[in-house]
KEMAR-912761 format. One line per 2 residues: number of its first residue (from 1); for each residue z, x, y negated of C-alpha. Coordinates in steps of 0.1 Angstrom, whole numbers. Layout:
<recs>
NUM	Z,X,Y | ...
</recs>
This chain:
<recs>
1	141,-212,176 | 149,-204,141
3	128,-185,117 | 140,-151,101
5	130,-136,70 | 140,-103,54
7	132,-79,24 | 135,-42,34
9	140,-26,7 | 145,11,21
11	132,25,55 | 167,29,68
13	169,-11,63 | 137,-12,87
15	152,13,110 | 184,-6,114
17	165,-42,120 | 141,-26,143
19	174,-14,162 | 163,23,158
21	181,55,150 | 185,63,113
23	155,79,98 | 155,117,96
25	143,116,62 | 149,86,38
27	117,84,20 | 91,89,53
29	95,82,91 | 72,79,121
31	82,52,143 | 73,52,182
33	65,13,181 | 74,10,218
35	112,16,206 | 111,-12,177
37	134,-42,189 | 136,-66,162
39	168,-81,182 | 164,-118,171
41	158,-152,190 | 135,-167,169
43	103,-175,171 | 89,-156,143
45	100,-130,117 | 87,-126,83
47	94,-99,55 | 83,-79,24
49	87,-41,25 | 91,-21,-6
51	73,9,8 | 37,16,25
53	31,13,62 | 0,28,82
55	2,13,118 | -15,22,150
57	-7,-5,174 | -17,-23,207
59	-1,-46,232 | 21,-62,201
61	41,-89,219 | 32,-114,195
63	5,-119,167 | 4,-110,127
65	1,-131,97 | -10,-114,70
67	-28,-131,41 | -46,-161,55
69	-54,-146,87 | -39,-140,120
71	-45,-112,144 | -38,-100,179
73	-28,-61,185 | -42,-63,219
75	-62,-31,214 | -59,0,193
77	-65,-7,152 | -54,10,122
79	-37,-13,96 | -26,-5,61
81	0,-24,43 | 12,-19,6
83	44,-27,-9 | 53,-63,-18
85	29,-75,6 | 41,-103,30
87	41,-103,70 | 49,-126,92
89	50,-118,134 | 50,-145,157
91	69,-131,186 | 61,-137,221
93	93,-134,240 | 78,-141,275
95	53,-111,271 | 52,-84,301
97	36,-57,285 | 54,-32,262
99	40,-28,229 | 25,9,221
101	17,26,190 | 30,46,161
103	40,31,126 | 41,56,94
105	65,43,64 | 61,61,33
107	85,51,4 | 66,54,-29
109	94,77,-41 | 84,100,-17
111	47,104,-36 | 67,108,-68
113	52,137,-92 | 21,143,-68
115	-14,138,-70 | -13,110,-44
117	11,88,-67 | -19,85,-89
119	-46,80,-69 | -31,58,-42
121	-45,29,-55 | -81,40,-47
123	-76,35,-12 | -87,0,-13
125	-79,-6,25 | -44,-11,14
127	-53,-47,-1 | -70,-55,30
129	-56,-82,57 | -49,-77,91
131	-77,-93,104 | -101,-66,86
133	-78,-38,103 | -97,-7,113
135	-110,-5,150 | -111,32,162
137	-128,49,186 | -109,69,213
139	-119,101,195 | -109,87,162
141	-75,74,174 | -69,111,187
143	-75,125,152 | -52,100,135
145	-22,104,161 | -25,141,156
147	-20,137,119 | 10,113,123
149	25,143,145 | 18,168,121
151	34,145,96 | 65,139,118
153	69,177,129 | 69,188,91
155	96,163,79 | 117,173,111
157	117,207,104 | 137,228,80
159	130,216,47 | 116,243,22
161	98,243,-11 | 64,239,9
163	73,209,28 | 66,180,5
165	31,195,-4 | 23,198,33
167	32,164,39 | 13,150,10
169	-18,168,22 | -17,155,56
171	-14,120,42 | -44,125,19
173	-63,138,52 | -54,109,71
175	-63,84,42 | -96,102,37
177	-105,100,74 | -94,62,71
179	-120,58,43 | -149,75,63
181	-139,53,93 | -141,21,74
183	-176,33,59 | -187,34,96
185	-172,1,105 | -189,-16,78
187	-222,0,89 | -219,-10,129
189	-211,-43,121 | -238,-51,97
191	-249,-82,122 | -215,-101,115
193	-215,-91,79 | -251,-105,71
195	-232,-138,83 | -207,-133,56
197	-235,-126,31 | -250,-161,43
199	-215,-175,38 | -213,-161,3
201	-246,-179,-8 | -233,-212,4
203	-201,-208,-13 | -217,-197,-46
205	-241,-225,-45 | -210,-250,-39
207	-189,-234,-69 | -220,-239,-93
209	-224,-275,-84 | -213,-301,-107
211	-198,-331,-91 | -209,-355,-121
213	-231,-350,-152 | -199,-348,-173
215	-186,-320,-155 | -187,-285,-167
217	-191,-254,-143 | -159,-235,-139
219	-173,-199,-129 | -153,-186,-98
221	-133,-153,-98 | -140,-127,-73
223	-105,-137,-58 | -116,-173,-58
225	-147,-163,-37 | -129,-142,-13
227	-103,-166,-5 | -130,-194,5
229	-145,-167,26 | -108,-158,40
231	-112,-124,32 | -95,-98,8
233	-114,-93,-22 | -114,-55,-17
235	-130,-60,18 | -157,-85,7
237	-164,-59,-21 | -168,-34,7
239	-191,-54,25 | -215,-63,0
241	-217,-29,-11 | -230,-17,20
243	-253,-44,25 | -267,-51,-10
245	-253,-23,-31 | -237,-49,-55
247	-204,-62,-59 | -188,-95,-58
249	-188,-97,-95 | -225,-88,-98
251	-234,-116,-71 | -214,-142,-91
253	-234,-131,-120 | -266,-134,-105
255	-258,-171,-93 | -248,-177,-131
257	-282,-164,-145 | -300,-182,-117
259	-284,-216,-130 | -291,-204,-165
261	-327,-201,-160 | -331,-235,-142
263	-313,-251,-173 | -335,-231,-198
265	-369,-239,-177 | -360,-277,-167
267	-340,-293,-196 | -341,-295,-234
269	-306,-286,-236 | -297,-262,-266
271	-287,-225,-256 | -253,-234,-269
273	-249,-264,-248 | -263,-246,-217
275	-237,-216,-225 | -208,-243,-225
277	-223,-260,-193 | -221,-228,-177
279	-183,-221,-186 | -189,-198,-216
281	-165,-200,-244 | -188,-184,-265
283	-228,-190,-268 | -228,-154,-278
285	-212,-140,-249 | -239,-160,-228
287	-267,-147,-247 | -252,-111,-241
289	-249,-114,-206 | -284,-132,-198
291	-303,-107,-220 | -282,-77,-200
293	-294,-90,-168 | -330,-100,-175
295	-341,-78,-205 | -350,-111,-224
297	-327,-136,-247 | -324,-173,-234
299	-347,-183,-262 | -375,-156,-252
301	-371,-167,-215 | -375,-207,-225
303	-405,-196,-248 | -424,-182,-219
305	-425,-216,-200 | -443,-231,-231
</recs>
C-alpha cells in the first residue's frame, strides 16, 4: 500500500478529504468522527493543517503519530493540535469497531480581532504530543461534549452580531476547562511523573559529562532535554512545575551550578577556564549566573574551601 500526504489549507479541504458534507461555516466546524472516511487504500496518511483541532476520539481505526510518539485512541481522550503541526495516521483497514468522537476545527481567521487571538498561545497544551493527550473522566467528557454542541448550535443558527462573541466565549470556556483537567492529570499521575524526574536527572548527568579532557560541555537547551525524554517542552515543564515548582531551564541551571561548584572546589582552573569549560562565551556571564543562584561569587565560593 502507498502512503498519502496532504496539506489542508482550509477546513473545507479537510471535509472533502474526509468525505464529509461542506462545512456550514468556512472557519469553524464540529465533526462527528464516526462519519469521517479518508477514502484511501494506503496504509497511512500524513498531513499538515493550517487550523486548530481539538479532538475527543475513541475506537479510532489506527494509530496516530505526533512528534516522536504513537498513540492508540482506544479510550476517550482529548487532544490539541495547533496549525502547521504534522500528523500521521496509521490506518487499520481490518478494524471492526467504528471510530467515535468529535473533532472541533477552528481556523485562526475565526479568532481575528478577538482577545482569544492574542491569548491562544498561553494554552501550552497545543504544543503537547499525542501521548500527552488529556484523559477525561465520564463527567469531564460530558462537559466537553456539551461545549462542543453549544458551539455547533450557535454557528448553525442564524448568524447575527452576537454569534461570533458567543462562540469565542464557548471556546475560551472549553480551553479553561482543559487547563483545569490537565492540572488534575499532572497531580494524579505523580507516581509516573516521578519516574520522569529520575530520568531527567540521568539525562542531565549525561549531558554534562565530557567524553575527553579536551571537550567543552555543551549546555543542553530545554528542547534538547525534552527530546531525549520523548516529551514536548511544554508538557515536561508542566510536570516539573507540578513536582518541584521549577522549570526545565531552572533544572538545567541547577546542574550547571553543581558542576561549577565541583570544579571550583576540586581543581585549580581559573574562573575564566571554568566558564569556558562549562560552555559560557563570556566569564562575566558565568559569574553573574553563579552569584544569582548561590548569592556568592565564584571566587568567594572557592575561597571558602581554603
